[in-house]
N, C-alpha and C positions, 0 to 999 in steps of 0.2 A: 591702374595707379597699384602697384606691389605694396603688400605689407613689411613694414620695417618692425623687428623684433631687436630689442635690446636687453643682451646679458648681463647680470653679473657673474665675474668670474674668480675663483679663488684657485691657484695651485700651489700645491703644497710637495715637500720631499722632507724626509727624514736619514739622518746618518748619525749610526749607533759611536759611542765615544766610550770605549771602557774605561773604569775609574783609574785614575794617573797616567792612562794615554795621550800621548801628545801626536795629534794627526791634522793634515791640513785638510780640511772638509769641502768638497766639492759636491754643489747638487745640481739636478735636472741635466744630469751627464746622460748620454746614449750609450748604454751597453748591455751585453745580454745576459745581467746576471739572472737569476732566477732564486724564489725561496720557497718554491711548492707552495706558495697560497693559491687560495680558492678565484677564478676568474670573476670578473665582475658579472659577466652574463648568467652565470650562474646561482645569483642570489633570486630567489621569489621576492616579489612584491612585499611582503612582511618584513623578511631580513632587511631589505635596502631600505624601507622608510625608518626601520631602527636605527640602522647605519647611518642614516643620513642628519638623523635627530641625535645620536652620542657624538659624531661628530663634529668639535666646535665650527669647524671651517663650513660645512655647509649647513647646518641648522642657523649661523648667524645669517645667511643670505638667504634662506627660508623665511626666518622672522622679518628679515628686513622687506622683503618681497611683499609679504604680507601685514605689514605696515604694522608689527606688533614689536613690544618692546624685548632685549634681551634677556631679561627677566620673565619672560612668557610662559605659564603654564603649558606642557602639551604632554599627551599618552596618546601613546599609538594602539590599535587592535582592541579597540573597545567594545565589549558586548552589553554586561549589565551596566545601568540599568535601562539601557534603551534596547536590548534585545534579550529573548529566552536563549540560553546554549542552542546551538543549531540551528539557529533562524537567520543570523548575520553577524556583522560587525561594522564599526565605524574604522576607516583605515586612520586616521590621524585625526584628533581633536585638538585646538589650541585657543588659548585666551590669555587678557593681562591678567595679573596675579591678583588682581584685586578685582575683577569686572567679568565673573562668570557669564554676565547677560551681553555680553559681546563674544562669543565665540566662533571661531571660525572652523568648519569640517572640510577634511580631504579626501575625494575617493581618488583612489591613487590606479594607474594601470602602468606596466612597465612596458617599452621597447627593448627589442635587442638587437644590437648591430655590433658588426666584426667586421673591421676594416680587411680587407683581402689582398687588395691591392693599391696602387694608385688613385686607380677610377671604379673600383666596385667594393659593393658592399656586401655582406650578407645580414637581411633584416628579419626578425621573426617577433611575432606576438603583436604587431600593429592593428592586426583585426579586431584582437580583444579589446582596443580602446574602445570601440562600437560598442562593445556590452558594459563597458566604464561608463558613456552618455546615458546610455538606459537607466543605471545604477545610479547616477548622480540626479538624472531626473525624480527616478522614485524618491532618492533622499530628500532632494529638495519638498517634494510632495509630503513626505511623512514627518521629519521632524524642520520645525523651524527655527533654524540656527540663524543668527546673525548675520554668517556669510557662510556660502557655499561653494566649494572649487572643484573640479578637474584637475587631477594634478598630472601630467603625464611624463613619466620618469625613462629616461633613455640611457640604457646602460651600455657604454660602448667598450667594446675590447680593441683597441687599438696598440697592440703588442707586436703586430706583424712587420716580418723582416722591410718591407716596403717602407716602412713608417720610419725607419732609422734615417732618412734625410730629413727628417720634419723636426723642428725642436720642438722637445718634448712639452713644452707649456702651450703649443696651438695643436694639438692632436686631438683628435675628437670626429664629430660628425662633420663631415667637408661639405662647402658649399655646391661643388660639382659632381662627386660621384653619385653613383645611380647604384641600384640593388640588381645581384647577380640575377634574380627571378622576379616574378611576379610584373611592375609596371616597372621595364627596367629603362623608359624613356624619360622619367621624372624623376628627378634627384631624390635621394632618401630625406636629405633636410626637410624639401617641401612637403614630401609624404606624411611626414613625422607631425609639422605643424597644420597641414590639411588633414588630418587624421579623419577615421572613416565616421560617420555621424555628427561632424564638427556643426554641419548646417542645422539640425535639430536643437542646438544650444542657442540659436538664431530667430527663433519661434517664439512669439505669447511671452510668458512671463520667465521663459528659460533662458531668455537673454540675462535675467541677473544673474546666473551661475558663471561663478568666473574661471579662467583657464589658466594654468600653469606651467609652465614647461622645465622639467628639472634634468640636465646632462651630468652623468658620471663616468669622466673617461680612466680608464686603467691604461697607461702609456706606456707601461712595460711589465715584464712578468713577476713586480713586484706587488705584495700585498696592496690593496687601495688605501688600508691603515697608514701605509708607510708613503706613499705617493700617487697621487689623482690630482684629479681636474673636476671640480663642480661649476657648473655655470646656470644660473637660475634667471626666469624670464616671465615677469607675470603678463602674459598673452593680453588677459582681459581681466580687470577688475571686479570684484564680484560687487554686488549691490546690496548695500545693507538694511535690511528690514527689522521690525521690531521682532525680538527674538521671543519665543513661546513660554510662558511663566514655567511650565515643566521642562523643556529641556534647560533652562537656567538652575532649577532643582536639580536635577540629575548630573550637569557639569559640579556642582557645588558638593554634592555627593559624592561624585568622581576625585575630586581634589582634595577631600578630607580622606578619603581613604589611603590616597597614593601618598599623603601628610603622616596618616599612621605607620603605613608599610616603611617607609624611609625613616620614621624615628626608630624602628622596633631594632 
């Protein structure tokens, strides 16, 4: 029996209208315009996590998938007080605004996909998800957060000419296409879902670790700030555990520091 994945998706587009200008705005059009912006596949993990949380469309989907309120606290790239400089960081922590004892931590790994033609993709970074599995297991053992997740972030460049026949709203990783290299018989989508090392998260207490898939699609040569699709799927919910007192205290300290910084 196959696995069923349900994604929640938002696709957005923007049109700039100058003051006093009267225009008929048209959205989600297929056209060859470019604005010289960075391709989504060029964002590294830290940059794309920050973008996801700063963009309201994607942030809302992620908070909803994690069963967190819209006003949840979040902080990416956390080093102190969990680590000394150079020892590592936490990709993203989140919690309800008044409940630092119910924190969620995400270890994030990105996969890069470029739609080459109607049947083939270029896929990179998939093997690095395997190292993300090891990092997530180590994180679960080292810091007793209430919930721990591995987040696979798929950056999709769907700007190729062959995509012109597809509706802008439905571009992204396709159900039938396969990679040009590597395993060319298994679809790109299936390889991402069955990422390297996934079986390790089904043994022992590691089955308490959650798995979430986040897909960001750049459907045209416009900035993802102007036009993009974000889709989120909670493949497996993390199992809650009693959070360690020291973790709660550290998060409370981070929340206080963030509040001071925002008020300066």
